[in-house]
C-alpha positions as CSV (number, residue, x, y, z in Angstrom):
1,M,49.8,-162.8,8.4
2,F,48.3,-161.1,5.4
3,K,46.1,-163.2,2.7
4,N,45.9,-163.1,-0.8
5,S,42.7,-162.6,-2.5
6,E,42.4,-166.6,-2.7
7,G,42.9,-167.1,1.2
8,Y,46.4,-168.1,1.1
9,A,49.1,-166.2,3.2
10,D,51.4,-163.9,1.8
11,P,54.3,-162.6,3.8
12,T,55.7,-160.5,1.0
13,A,52.4,-158.5,0.2
14,G,51.8,-158.5,3.8
15,S,55.2,-156.8,4.6
16,A,54.7,-154.5,2.1
17,M,50.9,-153.2,3.3
18,S,52.7,-152.9,6.8
19,Q,55.8,-150.6,5.2
20,I,53.2,-148.3,3.7
21,M,50.9,-148.2,6.7
22,K,53.8,-147.2,8.7
23,E,55.1,-144.4,6.3
24,Y,51.5,-143.3,6.0
25,R,51.0,-143.2,10.0
26,Q,54.2,-141.1,9.8
27,Q,53.3,-138.6,7.8
28,Q,49.9,-138.2,9.3
29,K,51.5,-137.9,12.6
30,K,53.5,-135.5,11.6
31,R,50.7,-133.7,9.8
32,Y,48.6,-133.4,12.3
33,A,50.4,-133.6,15.8
34,D,53.1,-131.2,15.4
35,K,54.0,-129.5,18.7
36,N,55.1,-126.3,17.0
37,R,51.9,-125.8,14.9
38,R,50.6,-122.5,15.7
39,K,47.4,-122.4,17.8
40,I,45.0,-120.1,16.7
41,Y,42.0,-118.8,19.1
42,V,39.2,-118.3,17.2
43,A,36.6,-115.5,18.2
44,S,33.4,-115.5,16.3
45,K,29.9,-114.5,17.8
46,Y,28.1,-117.2,19.4
47,A,24.6,-115.7,20.8
48,G,21.7,-114.5,18.9
49,D,21.3,-116.5,15.7
50,V,23.3,-119.7,17.6
51,D,22.3,-122.5,14.4
52,A,24.3,-119.7,12.2
53,N,26.6,-118.8,14.3
54,V,28.0,-122.2,15.2
55,K,27.9,-123.2,11.7
56,A,29.8,-120.0,11.0
57,A,32.2,-120.9,13.5
58,I,33.0,-124.2,12.1
59,G,33.5,-122.7,8.7
60,Y,36.1,-120.8,10.3
61,C,38.0,-123.2,12.1
62,R,37.8,-125.1,8.8
63,M,39.7,-122.1,7.3
64,V,42.7,-122.3,10.2
65,I,43.0,-126.0,9.5
66,D,43.3,-125.5,5.6
67,K,45.9,-122.7,6.4
68,G,48.1,-125.1,8.5
69,Y,47.2,-124.2,12.4
70,M,45.3,-126.0,15.0
71,P,42.1,-124.0,15.4
72,I,40.9,-123.4,19.3
73,A,37.1,-122.3,19.5
74,S,35.8,-122.5,23.1
75,H,32.4,-121.3,22.1
76,L,32.1,-124.6,20.1
77,L,33.1,-126.6,23.3
78,Y,31.6,-124.8,26.2
79,P,27.9,-124.3,25.5
80,Q,27.7,-128.1,24.6
81,I,28.2,-128.5,28.4
82,L,27.2,-125.2,30.3
83,N,24.0,-123.6,30.0
84,D,24.8,-120.7,27.9
85,N,21.3,-119.1,28.8
86,D,22.3,-119.3,32.5
87,P,24.3,-116.3,33.3
88,E,27.1,-117.9,35.7
89,E,27.4,-121.0,33.6
90,R,28.0,-118.7,30.7
91,E,30.5,-116.2,32.7
92,L,32.4,-119.4,33.6
93,G,32.1,-120.5,29.7
94,L,33.9,-117.5,28.8
95,M,36.3,-117.4,31.6
96,F,37.5,-121.2,30.4
97,G,37.8,-119.7,26.5
98,L,39.8,-117.1,28.0
99,A,42.4,-119.7,29.8
100,L,42.1,-121.2,26.4
101,L,43.2,-117.7,24.6
102,R,46.3,-117.2,26.9
103,E,47.6,-120.9,25.6
104,C,47.2,-119.8,21.6
105,D,49.9,-118.4,19.4
106,E,46.8,-115.4,17.5
107,V,43.8,-114.4,17.9
108,W,41.5,-114.2,14.7
109,V,38.6,-112.4,15.0
110,F,35.6,-113.3,12.9
111,G,32.2,-111.1,11.8
112,E,30.2,-109.0,14.0
113,V,32.3,-108.3,17.6
114,S,29.7,-109.3,20.4
115,P,30.1,-108.6,23.9
116,G,32.0,-111.5,24.7
117,V,34.2,-111.5,21.3
118,S,35.2,-107.9,22.9
119,R,35.9,-109.6,26.0
120,E,38.4,-112.1,24.0
121,I,40.0,-108.9,22.0
122,E,40.6,-107.0,25.3
123,E,42.6,-110.3,27.1
124,A,44.2,-110.7,23.5
125,R,45.3,-106.9,23.4
126,R,46.5,-107.4,27.5
127,L,48.7,-110.7,26.9
128,N,50.2,-108.6,23.8
129,K,48.9,-111.6,21.4
130,K,48.9,-110.9,17.7
131,L,44.9,-110.2,16.8
132,R,44.1,-110.9,13.3
133,F,40.3,-109.3,12.1
134,M,39.2,-111.4,9.5
135,K,36.4,-110.8,6.9
136,E,33.5,-112.8,7.6
137,V,32.7,-115.9,5.1
138,G,30.1,-118.1,4.5
139,A,30.2,-121.4,6.3
């Protein structure tokens, strides 16, 4: 039961607040859970200056979100779980990333094309995915 500032039950205000929250949740669900939202695979360099590259990738993902799409950035996920310095685990992470790429509508390539990004581009072409080469932007 909603209570007013003096602690008394206020069903009218409670009902109004309930309706406002219901409408808000519906808007948020539409905005973020749209099954038709295009999934964009974000391809950018990870190795090298990892801290700078991760920061840049986060910025690229934010740009994708701001344009109304859903970013998929496997290089922000799998290095948190797998050891990127172990060749077998790095390869496993790349394979997982390529599996995610298959589920995306487009591949956006940012910045320098590293060997890992090159494999993603090759896979995108093999799958006839739309490729967009984006200018590298500051994160």
